N, C-alpha and C positions, 0 to 999 in steps of 0.2 A: 772207562767207565764200568764200574762194577754194578751188578744187578743180582738180587737174590735169586734163588732157584725157584721159590715157591711162585707159582702161576697166578697168584692173587696180589703179589706185592711189587711195587716198584720203587727203585732205590736211584736217586734220593726219593723220599715219600712225597706224595701229591699234596700232603697238607704244606708243604714248604712252597709248592707252587700256589696253592690256594692264599697263603699269606702274601706272597708277592703279588699276585693279581687282585688282592682283596675281596675274595668271594668266599663263601662258606661251601665246604665240600659235603653237601646234602646227600649227594647220590655217587659216593666214590667207585661202584663197580662200573657206573657209567663212563666215568673218566678213565678208569683201568682200561676198558675197552677202547676208548678214543686213542690211547697210546699204545695199542697193541696191533703191530703191523702184520699181516698175513703170513709171512715168513715164521714169526713167532707163534702165530695162531696154530699153523699146521703142525710145528712141532709139539705143541703142548695141548693140542685139542680143547682150545677155547675160542670164543668169538674174536674174529678180528675187527678192526676199526672200519671196514669197507661200507657198512651200512650207514656209520654216522657220517662218514665222509659224503655218501650220497645226499643225506639230509642237510649236512652243512654247506655244500655247494648251492642248494637251492636257498637256503636262509641268506647266505652271501649274496646271492643274486639279487634277492629282495631289497636288502639293505642297499647295495650299491646302486641298484636302478632307481630306487626311491630318492636316494641322495642327489644322483645326477639329473633326475627329472627336475627336482626342486630348485637345484642352484645353477643349471644351466639351461635356461628357458629358451634361449636364441638357438640352441642346437637341434639338429634335424634328428630323426630316428635312427638313422645311419651313423652319424657321429657320435650319438649317445651309446649306440652298439659297439663303437670302436672303442671308446673309451672305457667302457664296461671290461671288454675283453682284455685291456691293458691291465685293469686293476685286479682282475681275478685270473691273471695268467699265472702259471706255475712258479716262475722266478719271483713275481711279485708275493704270492701267498707264502713261498718258501721264506721271503724276507721277513714277512709278518711272523711267520713261526719262530724264526731266529730272534726276532725283537722281544717275543714273549718268553724265550729260552725254553720253548716247548721241548726241542730236540733232547734236552737233558733228561727227559722222562720216557723216551720212546722205547718200546720193548721190540728188538728186533731178533730174527732167528740167527743162528750160528754162522749161516752161510752170508747173511747181509751185514752181520758184525765184521766178519772178516774183510769183505770188500767194501766196507766204511759207508754202509747204507744210510748212516746218520747225516751224511754230506750231500747225498744224492737229491737233486733238485725236486724231482718228483714225489720222492717219499716224504720230503719234509712239508711239501705243498699240501699233500693228502692229509698229512697229519693236521694240519691247521685246520682244514675242512672239517675233519673229523672231531677235533676239539671243539669247534663252532658248533657242531650238531650236538654234542654232548651239553656245551654251555646253554643252547637254546632249549633243550628239554629241561634243563634244571632251573632257568632263570626266566625264560620268555624272549619274545623278540625285542622289547623295549631295552632290558638289561644287556642283551647281545649287542644291540645297535651301540649303546654305551661304550662297550668294550672295542667295537671294530672301527667306529668312524674316527676315533685318534688316529689310529695307524694308517688309515687311509688318506686323511688330511694331512698328516706329515710327509707323505709323498707326492700329494697332489700338484704342488709348485713345479716340481721337476717333470711330473707327467704332463701336465698342460702346457709347460714351456715347448716341450718336444711335439705335443700335439699340435698347438697352434701354428708352429713352423712348418709342419708338414700338411696343415689345411688351410693355410692363408689363403691359397687360391679359390677353394671352395668358399670360404667365408666371403671374400670380395665379390664372388659371383651372386651370392644370396643377397649381400647388402646393396649391390647396385640394381640387381633385378626388382628388388622391393621398390626402388625408385624409378622403374622403367629404362634404366640404363644397361650398357652392355660392355663390359671391359674387353679389350682388343690387345694381344699380345703379339710383340715383333721382336725377333731375334736380331740384334743390332751387330753383334760381332761373334766370331769364334777365334779363339786363339790356342796356341800351344801344339805340340805334337800328337798324333793320333792316340797315343795311350795316354795322354793327360791333357785332353781338351778343357777349355773354360769357355763358357757361353755368357753373354751379355744380352738381358732381355728388358725391352722397356714394355710398360702398360699403359694404356691411353684410355680415358673415359670421356665421352663428348669430346673426342678430338684432341684432348689435352693430356700430356704425359703427366702421370701422378706417381709413378715408381719406376726405378731401374734396379735391378739385381743381377749378380752374377753367380755362377755354380759351376759345378764339373758335369752337370747335366741340363738339358733344356728346362725338365720339370724343376730342379732345385733353383734354377735362376728365375724361372717364374714364380715360384713360391717366394722367393727373396722380394722380387718387385712388387708381388700382391701385399705383402707384409707393409712395405713402404707406402702403397697405395692406400691401404686402409688406415694407417695412421694419418695420413694426409687428409683423406676424404671425410673421416670421422670427426676431425678437429676443424672442419670449414664452418 
């Protein structure tokens, strides 16, 4: 990826990104800063994107927290926090950065270019946060939310499927507790050699079996049983 030597210029030009993402480049210096990694900044004595990264992190937090609060009213504070941490994790933010092709515009120092810094998850994730910081300062929270939410919503089905699987036991506990009930788990079998054990677990509510699950650990089997029980109980 060729870049011009001038410290104020990015190649390809940022106007190309503005057209691609349908925004007006009203504050080009701000976006140049957003794409300037600290390694480049140190070599050329220009501001790095670290301050914008700090701001973008907080802006993303507000957007994600508000979205989860409004769309998942039955989730506890702890569950919302886990979901948020998944959405704003470095791998996910790096994915968002790649979706927007931000990496094409990043300015790296010579050392980071040689070590392929544009492929490093943390650098790409930080770039996304810095870009969001610049975008927020240019267009405000509402426009930034319009940019970010489609990225999040595209990933949510996969995130939620995994989240629900891992948290079925918690959801069953809360659902039954609200009705004054209590789920009871019982391990009914253990099979396989020590290095490849399989467990089968039943969960009962009010002395009736509502779910049975298997897994490589008791916790996995319990979650599987809880998912089955939730489906059964919620359709009664």
